[in-house]
N, C-alpha and C positions, 0 to 999 in steps of 0.2 A: 741296598737301596730299595725303598718301597715302591711298588708299581701298582697303580690303580687302587690306591687306598686313600685318595683325597676325601672322598665322601664320608666314610666312617670317621676319619680324623676330624673332619669339620663338625660332624654330629657330636663328637665328644667335646670339642672346644665350645660349641654352643651350649651344651649341658653344663660345662664348667662355668660359663658366663652366668647362667641362671643361678647356679649354686653361689656364686660370688654375691648375688643380690639377696641372698638369704632364702632362696626358693630352690632347695636342694633337689637333686635328681638321682635316680637309680638307672644307670646305663647297663643294658644287657648286651654284651658283645658275644655274639653266637656264630657258630659255623662248624663245619665238619673238621675232623682231625686233620691237622696240617694246613689249614686254610690261612694261617698267619695271624691268629689272635694275639699271640704274645709279641710278635713283631710290631703290630699296630700299637700295642700298649707301650712297648719300649719307646717308640717314637713319641707318643703322647706324653709319657711320664717325663722324658728328658726335657720337654718344653714346659710342662705344667709345674714341675718342681721349682722353677725359678721364682714363682711368687705364691706357691701353695704348699701346704704340708702334705707330702705324698707318703702313704703307707701301703706297702705291697705284701700280700700274703697269698698262700696257695693251698689247695687241697691236694693230697697225694694219693697215689694208687697203692696204698698199703692193703694187706689182706683185710684189715679192719681199719676204717678211716679214723684218724686221730681226732679225738674230741676237741672242737674249737681250734683245729690246726691253723687256719688262716689268722686267727686272733693271736695265737702264740707267736706267729711270725712278726706281728706288728705291735705287740704289747708294749715293748719298751719305748716305742715312739709315741705311745699314748700316755705315757707318764708312769711314775713309780707306783701309784696307787692301783692302777689297772694291772700292772705286772705282778704286784704282790697278791691281789685278789685272785689272779689266774694261777699263781704259784700255789696258793692255799686251796685251790679247787672250790672257790666260793660259789654258792648257788647262783643261778641266772638272775634271780630277783635282786641280788647285790651287784653282780658283775656287770650286767647289761646297763643299768643306770649309770655305773661308773664310766663305762665306755662313752655313753651318751654325754655325760657331764664333761668328759675330756674333749669331745668334739665341740660341744657348745662353748667351752671356755677358751678354745683356740682362736686367737685374733685373726689368724689367716684362714683362708678356705681350705678345708680338708679334702683330700682325694684318697679314698679307701678302695684299694684294688684287691679283690678276692678272685684268684684264677682257678679254673678247673672245678667249678661248683657242681659239676655232674658227679664228682666224687665226695661231695660234702657230707659231713656227719649231721645228725639231727640237731645238735647244739649249735653248730654253725648256721644251719638253716633258721633256727629260732632267732639267732642274733640278727641275721639278715632281715627277717620279718620285723623284728623289734625296731631296728634302725630304719629300715625302709619305710615303715608306716609313719615315721617321724621326720623323714628326710625333708619333706616339704617346708619345714620350719627351721632348717639348719643351713649353714654354709658348708654343705657337704655334697660331694659327688662320689657316690658309691658305684664302682664298676665291677660287674660280675661277668666272668667269662665261662662259657660252657659249650660242650658239643651238642648241638641241637638234635643230632641223631640218637643221642643217648638219653634225652629228656622228653619222654612221651607224656601223654596227659596224666598218667598215674604216677609219674615220678615225683618224689617229695619236693623237688625244686620247682616244678610246674605249679604245684599247689601253693607254695610260698609266693611265687610271682603273682598268682591270681589274687592273693591277699593284699598286694601292694596297691596304693591309690594309683589309678591309671594315669592321672595327670602328671605324676612324678616319674613315670617310667619312660625311658628312651630306649627303643629297640634298635640295635646296630647289628645287622646281619651281614657278615662278610661273604661275598660271592667269589666263585672261582675266577681266575684270571681269564681274560678274553684271549683269543688267538693273538691279537696285537700285543697284549701284555706279556704273554709267553715268549713271543718273538723278541720283545725288548730285552727280557732277561737272557735269552740265548745270545743275542747280539752283544750284550755287555760281557758275557762269558767268552766271547770270541768263537761262538759256535753257530752253525746254520743247521737247524733241525726242523724241517717242515712238518714232520709227523709228531712233534713233541706234544702239541696241545691235544691231539686226539688220544694219545697214549696216556697222558696224565690227567685228562679232563680239567686242566687248568688248576690243579691243586698245587699251590706254591711250594709246599714241602717236597712233593714228588719231583717237581720241575727242578728245584735247586739241588736236590740230592743227585739227580741224574746228571745235571750240568757239572756238578762238582766231581763226578767220577772220572772225568777226562777221557771218556771213551765215547766214540761216536755211536749214535743209535743204529741198531740193525734190526732185522726182522726178529731176532731172538731176544729183544730187550725184555728184562724180567718184568713180569706182570705185577709184582708186589714191591712195595717199598722196602720190605725186609731184604730182598735181594740187592736193591740199590745200596742200602746201608752196608750190607756184607761186602759188596764189591768195593766200596770205598775203604772199609776197614782193612781189607786184604792188602791195600797199597801202603799201609802205615808201617813204620818200624815196629818190630815185635814188641819193644818196650812200651811204645805209645798205645799199641793195640791192646796189650794186656792191662795197661792202666785204665783204658776205657772200659774194658770188660769188668775189671774190679769195681769201678765206680758205678757200673750199671746195676749193681745189686741193691743200691739205695734209691728208692723212689722219691724221697724228699730232696730238698736242696742239701748239697754236701758242704759242710763247713770245712774250712782249711785244716783244722786239727783232725777231722775225720779222714780227709784225703791223705794226710800224712800217716795216719794209723794204717791205712790200707796200702799205701804206695811206698812207704819208707822214707828215707832221707832224701831221695831224689824226687819227692812229690811235687815240689814247686816247679822244677824244670819240666817234668812230664805234663803237669797241668797246663803250664804256659804253652807247650807245644800244641796241646789239644785245643786250647783257646785260640791260638794263632791260626790254626787250620779251620776254625769255625765249627768244630765238633762240640765244644763246650762253651757256655757263656757264663758270665758272672752276673748275678742279679743285683738289685739295688742294695742288698744287705751284704754283698761281697761273697755270697755263697755260690758254689758251682752248680750248674744244671746242664743237662743235655739240651742241645738247641731245640729238640722236640722230643716229647715223650715217646713217640713212635720210634725214634732213633734209639732211645734207651732200651725199649722193649726188644727191638730187633737185635741190639748188641747182647742183651742178656741171654737171648736164645742160643747164642754161639757158645755159651759157657757150659761146660759139662756139669752133670748133676753133682759129682763129687767135689769139683772145684767150687760150685755154687754154694754147697753146704759149708765148705771151708771159709768162703768169703763172708757168709752170714755169721759164722762164729767170730770172725775177726771184727766185724761191725758191732756185734753184740758185746764183745769184750770192751771195745772202745766206748760204747754207750754206757756200759756198766761203770767204767772208770769215771766217765764224765758225771754220771749220776752220783757216785760216791763223793766226788769233789765239790760239785755245785748244786746237785739236785735238778739240773736243767734238762737232762735227757728224757725224751718222751717215752712214756710207758708203751704207747701204741707202736712206736718204732722198735722197741726192744721185744715186744711180743712178736711183731712181724719177723724179726731176724731170728728169734728163738725157734719159731715154727719153721722158718726156712732152713735152719741148721738141723732140724729134727731133734732138738734137745727137749725131751719130754719134761724133765725136771724143771727146767727154766720156764717152759710154757705154763706148767701147773703153778709155778710161783708167781709169774708176772701177769698172766691173763686175768685172774681174779682182781688184782690190784688195778689193772687198766679198766676193767669193767666197772669197778666201784667209782673210779675217777670219772668215767664217761657218764655214769648214772647220776652222779652228783651235779653234773652240768646239764642234765635233762636229755642227754644223748642215749636214750634207752636202746635204740636199734644197734648202736655201736657196742653198747654194753653186752647185749645179747650175742653179737658176733664174736666178741672177745671170749665169752664163756663157751660159745660153740667151738672155738678153736681149742680151748682147754679140754672140752669133752671128747675130742678126738684121742686124747691120751688118758681118758678116765680109767681105763683098765690098769693103768700104772700108778694110779693115785691111791693114797691111804683111804680107808673106808669113810672116815668123817669128811675128808675133803671131797670125795666123790658125791656124798650126800649133799654137801653145800653147793657144789657145782650144779647138780640137778635142780635143786630148789631155786637157786639164784637165776639160772638160765630160764626156768619156767616163769619166774617173775618178770624178768626183763623182756622175754619174748612175748609174754601176754600183754605187756604194755605197748611194745613197739611194733609187733607184727600182728598176729591174730591168735585167738584162742582155739587151737586145733587139737587133734587127738594127741599129737606129740607132746604138747605142753602138759596135757593131763597125764600122759604116760610118764613124763619126767617127775611129776609130783608123786605119782604112785611109787616110782622107784625110790624117791627120797624117803617116803614113808617106810618102805621096806628096809632101807639101809639104816634109818634111825631106830627102827624096832630092833634090828640086830645089835645095835650099839646100846640099847637100853635107854635111849633118850626120849622119854615119853613127852617131854615138853615140845621137842621138835616134831614128834609124831602128831601131836595135837595141832601145832601151827600149820603143818602141811595139810591136815584134814580140813582145817578151816579154809585154807586156800582152795582146796578142791570144791568146797561148798560154794565159794565165790565164783569159781570158774564155771561150774555147772549152772549157777544162776545167770551169769552173763550169756550162756548159750541157750537159755530158756528152759533148762531142765530143772524146774522148781522142786519137783519131788526128790530128785537125787541131791539137790542142793540142801534141802532140809535134812536128809539122812546123814550127809557128811557133817553138817553143822552139829547135829545131835551127837554124832560119834566123837567129833572134836571136843565137845563139852564134856562128854563122859571121860575121855582120856585126861583132859586137863584138870577136871575136878578130882582126879585121883592123886593130884600133886598139891603142894601148898599153893594157896591163891597167888596169882601174879598178874601182870599187865596183859599177858597173852590170853588169859582166861577172860579178861574184860573185853578184849577185842572179839573173842568168840561169842560172848553174850551179846555184844552190840550187833554182830551179824545176825544172830538168831532173832533178835528183836526186829531187825529190819525185814527179815524174811516173813515174819508174822505180819508186820504192818503192810507189806506189799500184798499179802493175801487177805487183807481186811480183818485179821484176827487181832483186834486192838487191845483187848485185855491181856493177851499173851505178850503182845509187843511191849506194853507198858511194864509188865512184870519183868521180862528179860532185860529191857532197857534200863530199868532201875538198878538191876544187878550190875550191869555194865557201868553205870554211872558211879556206883559205890567203889568198884575196883579202879576205875579210871582216876577218881579223886584220890584214892589211897596210894596209887603209884604215880601220880602226877602225869598221866598220859593225856595230854591236852587234846590231841586230835581225836582220840577215841571218845573223850568226854564230849567234845563238840558234836561228833557224829551221833552218839547215843542220845544226847539231849534233843537233837533235831528229830530223830526218829520217834522218841516218846512224845515230844510236842505235837508232831503230826498226828500220831494216834489219838492223843487227847483232844485235839481240835476236831478231828473227824468224828469222834464219838461223843461230842458235846459234853466233855468233862472239863472242869475248871483247871487253870494253871498252864494251859498250852501256850498262850501268848507269852507269858513270863518266861517259860522254859525256852521257847524259840528265841526270844531276845537274848537270853543268856548264851545260847549256842552261837548266835551271830557275834556277840561281843567277844566271846572267847576265840572264835576263829579269826576275827579281825586283829585282836591283840597279839596273837601268836603267829600271824602270817600264814594260816592254813587256808590257802586260796580256794581250793576246791570246796572245803567245808563252808567257807563264807558264801561262795556262789550257790552252794546247795541250800543254805539257809535263806538267802534272798529269793531263790526260786520257790522253795516250798512255802515260805511265809507269804511271799508276794502273790503266789497263785491262790493260796487260801483267802487272802484279802479280796481278790477279784471275784472268786467263785462265791464267796459268802457276803458280798455286797458291802464290805467295809472299805469304801472308796477313799476316804482320807488316808487310811493306813496303806492302801494299795498305791496311792500316788507317791507316798514317801518311799516305800520299799522298792517300787519299780524304778524310780528315779535314781535312788542310791545304788541299787543292784546293777542297773545298766551301766552307770558310771564306773562302778567298781570292776565289773567284768571287762569293760572296755580298757580300763587303765592297765589291767593285768593280762590283756590279750587272751581272755577266756571266751573265744568267739562262740563256741557251741552254747554256752550258758547265755551269752549276750543275745543271740538271735532268738532263743526260746523266750527270754524275758520281754524282748521287743514284741514278740507275738502276743504275749499276755497284755502288754500295753495296748496293743490294737484291740484286744478283747475288752479291756476296760473302757476304751473310748466307744466301742460299740454299745456296751451296757449303758453308758452315759448318754446315749442318743447322738453322739457326735459321729454320724455315719461317714461323712467325708473324711474326717480325721482317721477313723478306723480303716477306711479303704486305702488311704494314702500310706499309712504305716504298714499295713499288711502287704500291699502291693510292693512296697520297698523291700520287705523281707523276702518276698517270693522272687525278686530279681537277683538276689545274691546267689553266687555259684557254690556248688558243692555242699549244700545243706543236706543233712540226713533227713530221713522221713520224719523222725520225731521232732527235730528242730523246726521243720517247716510246717508241720500239721496244724499247730494253733493258728498261725497266720493264714494258712489256706482256708481253714474253716471260717475265720473272721471275715476274710475277703469274700467268701461265698455268701455269708449271712448279710454283710453290709450291702453287697450289690443286690441281693434279694430284696432287702428292705427299700433300697433306692430304685428298684425296678429295672436294673440293668439286664441286657439280653443274655450275657454270658453266665449269669448266676447259676442256672441249673447245672451246667457243665462243671463249674467249680465245686458245687456241693456233691455231685456224684464222684468227682475225683477225691474229695475229702473223705467220703464214705469208703471208697476203695482203699485208700491209705490207712484209714482207721481199722478196717477189717483185717488188714495185713498184720496189725500189731496184736490182734486177739484180745485187747484190753478194753473192758467196758468204759473206762474213763475217757477213751477216745471215740469209741463206737457210739455211745449214747448221745453225746452232743451232735455228732454228725447226723444221726437219724432224726433227732429232734429238729435240727435245722431243716431237714427235708420235709418233716411234718408241717412246719410253719410255711415253707415255700408252697407246698401243695394246698394248704388252707387259703393262702393269699391268692392263689390262682383259681380257687374254686374246685380243685380236683380232690374231692374227699375220698375217692377210692384209693388214690395213691397215699393219702394221709393215713387211711386205715391200715394199709399194708405196712407202712413203717411203724405204726403203733403196735401192730401185732408182733413185729420183730422185737420191739423194745420190751413187750410184756414177757417175752421168752427169756430175757436176761434176768439173772439173779438180782432182785430188787434190793436185797440187803446191801449190795455194792453201791447203791445210789445214795448220795448225801441228801439232806432234807430239801435243799433248793432244787436239785436235779429231779428228785422224786416228785416234788410239787409241780414242776414244769410238765413232767410226763402226765400226771393225773389231770391237770388243767387242760392239756391238749386233748385228752380223751373226751373231756366234757365239751370243749369248743367244737370238736369235729363230730359231735352228736353220735358218739360210739357208745355201745354198752360196755362200760369198763369192767375189768375183773374186780374181784373183791379186794380193793386196795385199802390198807389202813390209812385213810386220808389224814388222820391227825399227825402223821409223820411229816407232813408238808410244812415248809416255812410259812411264816405268818401271812404275808400278802397272798400267797397261793391258797392258803387255807380259808382266808376270808372270801375269796372269789368262789371257791368250791362250796362254801356254805351259804352262798346267796348274797354276799355283800360286796359286789364288784366296786362300788364307789369307795368303800372303806379301803379295799385293796389298792385302788388307784392312789388314794392319799398316802398310803404306806409307801408305795413305789416312788411317788414324788419326793417323799421325805428321805428316801434312800438314794435318790439321784438317778432313777431309771424312768425317764419320761416315756419311752416307747412302750414299756410294759404297762405304765399307767394308762396310756391311750387304749391299748388292747383290752384292759380291764373295763374301762369306761364304755367301750363298744358293747359290753354285755349287759349294761343296765337296761332294765325293762320298765314298762309302766309309765307313770306320769313324769318320772325323772329322766326318761330316755332322751328327750329333746336336748336338755341342758347338758347331759353327759356326752351325747354325740357331738355337740358344739365344742365342748372342751377337748374331746378326743381329736376332732378335725383341726382345731387350732394347734395342738401339740404336734400332730403328724405333719401339718404343713410347715411348721417351724423346722422340723427335722428333715424335711425332704423325703419322707417315707411315702412315696406315691402309691404303691399297691395297697397298703393299709388304708390310706386316705380314700382311695376309690371304694373300698369296702364300707367305710363309714358313711360315705355319701349315698351308696346304694341302699344301705339300711335306712338312712334318713328319707330316701325316696319312697321306700315301702311304708314308712310311717307318715308320709305326707308332710315332712318338715324340712325337706332339702333346701328350700329357699331361705331358711333361717340359719343355715350353717355359714361360716365365714366364706367370703368370696374367694374364688381360686385366684391366686397371685399369678401374674405374668412376669417373666424374666427372673432375674436373681432375687433371692429372698432378702428381706430387709435386714435380717440379723447380720452382725459383723462377721467378716471372715475370721476364722480362728486358726491359730497355729497349734499343733498337738501339744506343744509344751508352753503355750501361752505367750510366745514371743509377739511383740507388737510389730507393725509394719517396719518401723524404723530399726528395731532390733534385728529383724530379719535381713534388712539391707546391710546392716553392720556385719552380721554373720556371713553373708555372701562375700563381702569384701575380705573378711578374715580368711575365708576359705581360699581366696586368691593369693593369700600371703601378704596382704596389705597391713602395714603398721598403723598405729593410732593416728599419727600425723597425716599419713596418706588418706586414711578414711575420712578424717576431718576435712581435708581439702576437697575430696571428691563429693562429699555430702554437704559441703559448705556449712559446717558446724564447728563450734569451738572444740579444741582438743579436750577440755574438761568435760564437755557434754558427751563426746565420744567415749571418754574413759568411763563415764557412768553407764553408757549403753553396753560397752564391752563387759563391764562388771555384771550387769543384769543378764547378759547372755550366758556368762560363765555360771552364774548362780542358777539360772533356770535349767541349764543342761547338766548341772552337778559336776562341772569340770573345775579343776584347780588352776588350769592355765590354758593358753592357746593350743598347746600341743595335744592336750586331752580333747579339746574341741575337734581338732583335725582327726583324731582317732575315732571319735564318735561319728563324724561325717562319713568315715569309711564304712562303718557298719550300718549307718542310718542315713543314707543319702536323701531321704525324704525330708530331713530337717531343713533343707534348703528350699523346699517347695512351699508355696503359699497355699493354704488349705482352700478347698472349694467352698462355696457358700454352704453354710450349715449351722448347726447350733453353736453359739458363741462359747468361747472358753470360759466366759464369766456367767454361764447359764445358772439360773436359779434352781435348777433341778438337782444340784449337787447335794450329796448326803452330808449331814451334820452330826451323825451319831454312829457309834460302832456297833457291830453285830458280833457278839462273842460266841461264834459257832465253830463247828468242825471244818475239816478240809478234805478235799479229794487229793490224795497223795499223788504227786507227779512222778512216781517211780524214780527216785533219785539214785545216783550212783553210790555204791558202797565205798566207805573210806578205809 
């Protein structure tokens, strides 16, 4: 009987009602160990399964979590296609959509229960994130249970929960029983125990175990549940007790055949006895489980080490037999029992297989854990296997955990072992990895040395794909250090080898790197090469390479004022990254979209987008920095009071990277802010810091901005080679600010045009200031407008400037993606889960009209369907906001021509 659990059950049934309406929910059932999560779920499931499809799976307390363990439990219920993909270890990009399709195609509401998610592997967490972010559009209730005391802020599950849309998440926290609840249980058990609540703190498991012991409470009551379990076990028949001890060696659900293998021909009778006594329960799949994991662990502690090893061997033998017959036995379970049995040979055989399986599902932390188990026996492994274990563990640990000294040490050990075996190809491969690892850690000099050594070793062998990867890495290291000629040379070598050996990912990576170098150094062919890299990555499903291409190419287009290209790349890139859950890349590109809007003079749009990015949780400094800088610059130009603090924070963050590509824009923004406020001393300080940077690292647009600000701030500039500056900057530097303004307007940068017009002197100054004031007033750029009016006052022509507007500006409100007011209303209703007919009824429009509006929303957001729109709203909540008054999205200041220039490399990740 459940006591005091009406509220959590009610919350689950309400969530199920929402799911039935097509507005799915993710219910988080949380509480301490023994609080009764499983009991609540059993009660809920017994009712829900009458009219819903219920699928129950669980994570287990193996030494290493089974990759996609909960999905294995429910796979057959999701259809043969899902089960077959899972059996073949299909990658997540195939498996997860198949699971989604199965849930979408189910005419009944689906209830998907994953228990004990505090033990979940990385792949299961990825699946939860994937389904949870789409749940709002499904007839799905996904229930996750976990122990909240084991899920701190840094736990991977906490991060996944933070990535789920808050409106779809229902938190159900189970509380301890009240004194009245404990008294009710005691009364039902025929006991009067006034001290029971104090001693158990209302934990239902503690309470029920003590009540089941049939002994009155005394002063000497055991303080731990282990003692309660042991006390109960001691009253069992010897056969029943030994059966429970044997079964306790298996953390997962115990199938009937496995119970028979452990207990012999009397298994059914022994199991029935334990079930009748409430010690074991049968789950929805008919498998046996201890009523609580604490009971299993306490029982296992009674088993001697020798018998425990024997039991592990028995389970391993049974699992081996099952694997030979049907291929169904889990590798993770077999590794667990091989390690428990202390069988080094089997661990060395099975752990690498389990690691490969986990890695194929994206569960790299579990892969590393399996390999770490094998490394405990590495001294008993043949030399080649030992080398492979070292390098494989270093790879998986570097992905899943962190790149620490032990990871590098294992790579060095692999190099040593392969040298002893005469395998120079493997020596070169591991040296290349050492180069990558040192680059990740910021040791660029050591990275270059290992890259060079890897190439020397591999060049002593016949050419192969591995040499191509080494060339590609060498190219990238040169590009990151602004040595573009070397980057192009090494990159072309990588391209030749990648094409010869059909290494498509290496080819996409090398093409991207060479294209970036060509664009940055003003050489032809960069755009065509980058387009090829992007097409190749998209064609072959190399997600990271596609994201890298969108990022590098999109950033180039923004920085080099090719706004039509930037619009296309950022829209496509954000949609692509969102669809594939590449959040880190998504947020970075959204920050660049904010920068594009800033450059276009759409200051309120830029502010809205950047502020939306800044509100997202757990962004890395690099992911956040573009948005932070744009937010500071936009608010500076709008005259907001918090702008100085934002710019100072942006500079601190930029300085922490040590990279000029971030430091220079932050200092230039502070120069502009100081100039707008009339503080030329502060402007001079920032300019002096900028002059100390290696100017060769500046692209021609950034260089031109630096030199122009020296001139605007009336500084004595260093001997700059001004001809390096981009054309509009060069025109202003050479005394033609009106011509510069026309160029800026042609490119679509009205704010820059206005600042250039403010520098016109002589007879043309009055007309130029009037044009500047008109533009700045349209943009809402109050500080610059004040400067223009002040200059007009000094010239005695202030009364001829446009009148100051009162209230909202006349220009239309604009949405950052050009949505009309009606389309924005439709988007908001879509976000609530409304279908076309409901939207038509609420907006009093025909269904056909709403279909057109929905189609327009999908097109403008680059989304293929409503679900992709929901995913975008998760990463870009500002899409639902109506922009503040500012420059219209249909502004005539937009560019109509391309600029074929170089790019500032965004330091992409190596592939």
